[in-house]
C-alpha positions in Angstrom: -5.1 14.2 -11.4 -5.4 11.3 -10.0 -3.1 8.6 -10.2 -5.4 5.6 -12.4 -3.1 3.8 -9.3 -6.4 4.2 -7.3 -8.9 3.8 -9.6 -7.7 0.2 -10.5 -7.0 -0.9 -6.1 -10.8 -0.1 -6.0 -12.4 -1.5 -9.0 -9.5 -4.9 -7.6 -11.5 -4.5 -4.0 -15.2 -4.2 -5.4 -14.8 -6.9 -7.2 -13.3 -9.3 -4.8 -10.0 -10.5 -5.8 -8.0 -12.2 -4.6 -4.2 -12.3 -4.1 -3.3 -9.4 -3.4 -2.2 -7.1 -0.2 -2.2 -3.0 0.8 1.1 -1.8 2.6 0.6 1.0 4.7 4.2 1.7 4.6 4.2 4.5 7.6 4.8 4.9 11.5 2.5 2.7 13.4 -0.1 6.0 14.4 -0.8 6.9 11.2 -1.8 3.7 10.4 -3.8 4.1 13.8 -5.3 6.7 12.7 -6.5 6.7 8.9 -5.7 4.2 7.0 -7.5 2.9 3.9 -9.8 -0.6 4.5 -8.1 -3.6 4.9 -4.4 -2.3 4.5 -1.4 -4.2 6.5 0.7 -1.4 8.0 4.4 -2.0 7.6 6.1 0.9 8.8 9.2 1.2 5.9 11.6 0.6 9.4 10.6 -2.8 9.8 10.2 -2.8 5.9 13.2 -5.2 4.2 12.9 -7.3 7.3 9.8 -8.2 7.8 7.8 -8.4 4.5 9.6 -11.7 2.7 8.6 -13.6 6.2 5.0 -12.5 5.8 4.2 -12.8 1.7 4.9 -14.4 -1.5 6.9 -13.2 -3.3 4.7 -13.2 -6.6 1.8 -11.5 -4.6 0.3 -8.1 -5.7 1.6 -5.6 -3.2 0.2 -1.6 -3.4 2.2 0.5 -1.9 1.0 3.7 -0.3 3.4 6.2 2.8 3.4 9.1 4.4 4.3 11.4 1.0 5.2 10.0 -3.0 9.1 10.0 -2.2 8.4 7.4 0.7 6.4 5.6 -0.5 9.1 5.2 -3.9 11.6 4.1 -0.8 9.0 1.9 -0.4 8.9 -0.2 -3.7 12.0 -0.1 -4.2 13.0 -1.8 -1.2 10.3 -4.1 -2.0 11.6 -5.0 -4.9 15.2 -4.8 -3.9 14.2 -7.6 -2.0 12.9 -10.1 -4.5 9.1 -8.9 -5.0 8.0 -8.8 -8.5 4.1 -7.1 -8.9 4.9 -3.7 -6.7 2.9 -0.9 -7.6 3.1 2.3 -6.6 -0.7 4.3 -4.4 0.7 8.1 -5.6 -0.6 10.3 -3.5 -1.7 7.5 -1.0 -4.5 8.2 1.8 -5.7 11.9 0.4 -5.9 10.0 -3.6 -7.6 7.0 -2.2 -10.4 9.2 -0.5 -10.1 11.5 -3.8 -11.5 8.4 -5.7 -14.1 7.0 -2.7 -12.3 4.2 -1.4 -13.4 3.4 2.0 -11.0 3.7 5.0 -11.1 3.3 8.2 -10.7 6.2 10.6 -10.3 7.1 14.4 
């Protein structure tokens, strides 16, 4: 079953809704190979120290990782850092591709 978050995120992009960020917390090599179009690469090992200086704490953040466990870990890190609107993209890049979301691939 496809997570409805992927559908919601795709709709927001198609409607041009502002004020959200898509975070890819996988390693740089995985990001460079393929990622959601417009996603920001912020590997999970750098997440805690870089997120607070990079994003406003009230910004809507969609996060995905290598797997759902990494995605959940990243969401937890962001929430612990004070971010109030963090949404996990379960199924990550695969779920995104399933709903026809745009990707950048090498």
